[in-house]
N, CA, C and O of each residue as an XYZ file, in Angstrom:
304
protein
N      -6.046      2.724    -19.711
C      -5.775      2.602    -21.117
C      -4.628      1.622    -21.338
O      -4.750      0.694    -22.138
N      -3.530      1.819    -20.645
C      -2.369      0.967    -20.874
C      -2.609     -0.448    -20.372
O      -2.149     -1.405    -20.995
N      -3.321     -0.602    -19.257
C      -3.614     -1.945    -18.763
C      -4.592     -2.654    -19.689
O      -4.504     -3.869    -19.868
N      -5.510     -1.920    -20.273
C      -6.407     -2.509    -21.262
C      -5.605     -3.014    -22.459
O      -5.880     -4.090    -22.989
N      -4.628     -2.243    -22.873
C      -3.777     -2.644    -23.996
C      -2.950     -3.879    -23.651
O      -2.607     -4.659    -24.539
N      -2.628     -4.063    -22.373
C      -1.870     -5.248    -21.952
C      -2.745     -6.493    -22.102
O      -2.299     -7.497    -22.658
N      -3.983     -6.439    -21.614
C      -4.826     -7.640    -21.613
C      -5.597     -7.843    -22.911
O      -6.010     -8.964    -23.211
N      -5.796     -6.791    -23.678
C      -6.525     -6.890    -24.943
C      -5.761     -6.139    -26.041
O      -6.262     -5.154    -26.583
N      -4.552     -6.602    -26.367
C      -3.696     -5.843    -27.291
C      -4.234     -5.714    -28.710
O      -3.829     -4.805    -29.434
N      -5.121     -6.586    -29.121
C      -5.610     -6.548    -30.503
C      -6.850     -5.691    -30.696
O      -7.381     -5.614    -31.804
N      -7.314     -5.051    -29.643
C      -8.472     -4.171    -29.765
C      -8.044     -2.844    -30.397
O      -6.967     -2.332    -30.093
N      -8.880     -2.288    -31.273
C      -8.481     -1.063    -31.967
C      -8.521      0.188    -31.091
O      -7.807      1.154    -31.364
N      -9.347      0.183    -30.042
C      -9.480      1.376    -29.204
C      -9.374      1.010    -27.729
O      -9.798     -0.063    -27.299
N      -8.795      1.935    -26.968
C      -8.650      1.737    -25.528
C      -9.067      2.986    -24.766
O      -8.465      3.328    -23.748
N     -10.096      3.664    -25.259
C     -10.638      4.792    -24.502
C     -11.686      4.252    -23.524
O     -12.089      3.093    -23.629
N     -12.124      5.073    -22.585
C     -13.044      4.597    -21.551
C     -14.323      4.008    -22.136
O     -14.787      2.963    -21.680
N     -14.891      4.661    -23.131
C     -16.137      4.162    -23.710
C     -15.948      2.788    -24.354
O     -16.775      1.896    -24.165
N     -14.879      2.618    -25.104
C     -14.623      1.350    -25.787
C     -14.356      0.231    -24.788
O     -14.870     -0.878    -24.940
N     -13.559      0.519    -23.776
C     -13.248     -0.494    -22.768
C     -14.520     -0.870    -22.012
O     -14.790     -2.051    -21.794
N     -15.294      0.124    -21.617
C     -16.540     -0.132    -20.890
C     -17.485     -0.991    -21.727
O     -18.110     -1.914    -21.204
N     -17.593     -0.699    -23.007
C     -18.465     -1.476    -23.882
C     -18.017     -2.932    -23.947
O     -18.849     -3.838    -23.906
N     -16.713     -3.163    -24.049
C     -16.208     -4.540    -24.101
C     -16.519     -5.309    -22.826
O     -16.754     -6.517    -22.869
N     -16.522     -4.622    -21.700
C     -16.793     -5.271    -20.417
C     -18.274     -5.225    -20.030
O     -18.649     -5.732    -18.973
N     -19.104     -4.632    -20.859
C     -20.529     -4.564    -20.566
C     -20.868     -3.641    -19.409
O     -21.822     -3.891    -18.672
N     -20.097     -2.580    -19.244
C     -20.310     -1.621    -18.160
C     -21.108     -0.439    -18.697
O     -20.756      0.139    -19.725
N     -22.178     -0.087    -17.999
C     -22.968      1.087    -18.381
C     -22.203      2.359    -18.057
O     -21.643      2.503    -16.970
N     -22.185      3.275    -19.008
C     -21.505      4.554    -18.828
C     -22.520      5.577    -18.342
O     -23.450      5.935    -19.064
N     -22.334      6.043    -17.119
C     -23.226      7.033    -16.523
C     -22.382      8.190    -16.002
O     -21.386      7.971    -15.312
N     -22.766      9.400    -16.323
C     -22.060     10.565    -15.807
C     -20.690     10.783    -16.418
O     -19.787     11.308    -15.767
N     -20.538     10.376    -17.676
C     -19.248     10.534    -18.352
C     -18.897     12.003    -18.447
O     -19.772     12.858    -18.576
N     -17.613     12.285    -18.381
C     -17.048     13.634    -18.444
C     -17.387     14.463    -17.211
O     -17.400     15.693    -17.265
N     -17.657     13.794    -16.120
C     -17.717     14.459    -14.815
C     -16.688     13.759    -13.953
O     -16.370     12.594    -14.193
N     -16.168     14.440    -12.965
C     -15.128     13.837    -12.124
C     -15.628     12.547    -11.490
O     -14.946     11.524    -11.551
N     -16.802     12.582    -10.888
C     -17.330     11.399    -10.212
C     -17.661     10.287    -11.207
O     -17.314      9.128    -10.980
N     -18.322     10.630    -12.293
C     -18.687      9.626    -13.288
C     -17.476      8.933    -13.887
O     -17.462      7.709    -14.017
N     -16.455      9.705    -14.253
C     -15.243      9.125    -14.830
C     -14.491      8.283    -13.802
O     -13.937      7.239    -14.145
N     -14.467      8.724    -12.558
C     -13.778      7.961    -11.505
C     -14.474      6.628    -11.259
O     -13.812      5.599    -11.127
N     -15.792      6.638    -11.197
C     -16.537      5.395    -10.984
C     -16.335      4.450    -12.162
O     -16.103      3.257    -11.965
N     -16.420      4.965    -13.371
C     -16.233      4.144    -14.561
C     -14.828      3.541    -14.587
O     -14.664      2.357    -14.882
N     -13.830      4.345    -14.281
C     -12.454      3.859    -14.260
C     -12.294      2.759    -13.216
O     -11.629      1.754    -13.472
N     -12.894      2.940    -12.049
C     -12.829      1.924    -10.999
C     -13.493      0.624    -11.411
O     -12.960     -0.457    -11.158
N     -14.657      0.720    -12.048
C     -15.357     -0.479    -12.508
C     -14.535     -1.220    -13.564
O     -14.474     -2.449    -13.563
N     -13.915     -0.473    -14.448
C     -13.059     -1.092    -15.468
C     -11.867     -1.762    -14.802
O     -11.513     -2.886    -15.157
N     -11.247     -1.091    -13.847
C     -10.086     -1.663    -13.164
C     -10.447     -2.985    -12.483
O      -9.674     -3.942    -12.530
N     -11.616     -3.035    -11.852
C     -12.045     -4.276    -11.202
C     -12.197     -5.418    -12.209
O     -11.929     -6.572    -11.877
N     -12.621     -5.109    -13.422
C     -12.728     -6.131    -14.471
C     -11.349     -6.545    -14.997
O     -11.153     -7.684    -15.422
N     -10.395     -5.603    -14.962
C      -9.055     -5.898    -15.477
C      -8.237     -6.775    -14.526
O      -7.388     -7.541    -14.980
N      -8.475     -6.676    -13.233
C      -7.648     -7.384    -12.253
C      -7.536     -8.884    -12.545
O      -6.418     -9.394    -12.608
N      -8.652     -9.617    -12.728
C      -8.485    -11.049    -12.998
C      -7.807    -11.338    -14.340
O      -7.100    -12.336    -14.474
N      -8.017    -10.481    -15.320
C      -7.371    -10.669    -16.618
C      -5.864    -10.453    -16.511
O      -5.079    -11.167    -17.134
N      -5.472     -9.465    -15.718
C      -4.048     -9.231    -15.476
C      -3.450    -10.401    -14.706
O      -2.370    -10.885    -15.043
N      -4.151    -10.852    -13.674
C      -3.651    -11.976    -12.854
C      -3.461    -13.227    -13.702
O      -2.520    -13.991    -13.482
N      -4.345    -13.440    -14.668
C      -4.231    -14.611    -15.546
C      -2.962    -14.561    -16.394
O      -2.484    -15.590    -16.873
N      -2.423    -13.358    -16.575
C      -1.173    -13.192    -17.324
C       0.029    -13.116    -16.387
O       1.141    -12.826    -16.826
N      -0.193    -13.377    -15.091
C       0.896    -13.345    -14.119
C       1.191    -11.961    -13.588
O       2.205    -11.763    -12.919
N       0.337    -11.005    -13.866
C       0.525     -9.632    -13.414
C      -0.284     -9.465    -12.136
O      -1.507     -9.334    -12.168
N       0.429     -9.472    -11.001
C      -0.270     -9.492     -9.718
C       0.068     -8.331     -8.797
O      -0.624     -8.116     -7.802
N       1.102     -7.590     -9.104
C       1.478     -6.464     -8.256
C       1.465     -5.177     -9.079
O       1.421     -5.206    -10.308
N       1.504     -4.058     -8.375
C       1.572     -2.772     -9.067
C       2.841     -2.693     -9.906
O       2.823     -2.169    -11.019
N       3.929     -3.207     -9.376
C       5.187     -3.220    -10.126
C       5.027     -4.017    -11.424
O       5.461     -3.572    -12.487
N       4.404     -5.194    -11.333
C       4.158     -5.999    -12.535
C       3.322     -5.230    -13.547
O       3.618     -5.241    -14.742
N       2.276     -4.560    -13.064
C       1.384     -3.810    -13.944
C       2.117     -2.651    -14.612
O       1.944     -2.405    -15.805
N       2.930     -1.946    -13.841
C       3.691     -0.826    -14.415
C       4.662     -1.324    -15.480
O       4.782     -0.718    -16.544
N       5.346     -2.412    -15.201
C       6.306     -2.953    -16.168
C       5.602     -3.427    -17.434
O       6.081     -3.174    -18.539
N       4.485     -4.103    -17.287
C       3.743     -4.579    -18.456
C       3.201     -3.408    -19.271
O       3.248     -3.430    -20.501
N       2.693     -2.394    -18.593
C       2.121     -1.254    -19.316
C       3.192     -0.485    -20.076
O       2.902      0.125    -21.105
N       4.410     -0.507    -19.588
C       5.497      0.188    -20.276
C       5.884     -0.492    -21.586
O       6.604      0.087    -22.400
N       5.410     -1.711    -21.787
C       5.702     -2.439    -23.021
C       4.681     -2.138    -24.127
O       4.867     -2.565    -25.267
N       3.625     -1.420    -23.808
C       2.598     -1.098    -24.805
C       3.025      0.104    -25.646
O       3.878      0.894    -25.241
N       2.423      0.221    -26.803
C       2.740      1.369    -27.670
C       2.287      2.682    -27.022
O       2.837      3.741    -27.325
N       1.297      2.619    -26.140
C       0.814      3.825    -25.475
C       1.836      4.431    -24.526
O       1.761      5.622    -24.222
N       2.774      3.650    -24.062
C       3.795      4.149    -23.140
C       4.755      5.107    -23.843
O       5.431      5.899    -23.185
N       4.819      5.042    -25.139
C       5.732      5.907    -25.900
C       5.094      7.230    -26.311
O       5.767      8.102    -26.861
N       3.801      7.380    -26.048
C       3.121      8.619    -26.416
C       3.439      9.720    -25.410
O       3.539      9.470    -24.209
N       3.592     10.915    -25.905
C       3.805     12.070    -25.038
C       2.667     13.055    -25.276
O       2.383     13.433    -26.412
N       2.032     13.455    -24.206
C       0.879     14.350    -24.309
C       1.261     15.753    -23.951
O       0.418     16.650    -23.980
């Protein structure tokens, strides 16, 4: 969610379904541990080059960038 907000800050939604739709990823087995894990992994693979294009290449870079999003201030 937070990495999606880093690379696509003007999108209105950053839930798994919305992110998957933007990347053209089919959602299969949603709301199951395996289905959600696979979907999250597929999304992450799509985010890597977009993050790299912004100079975000390490986990530290990603954590720092994600902390700048409005989602970092939410408490659940």
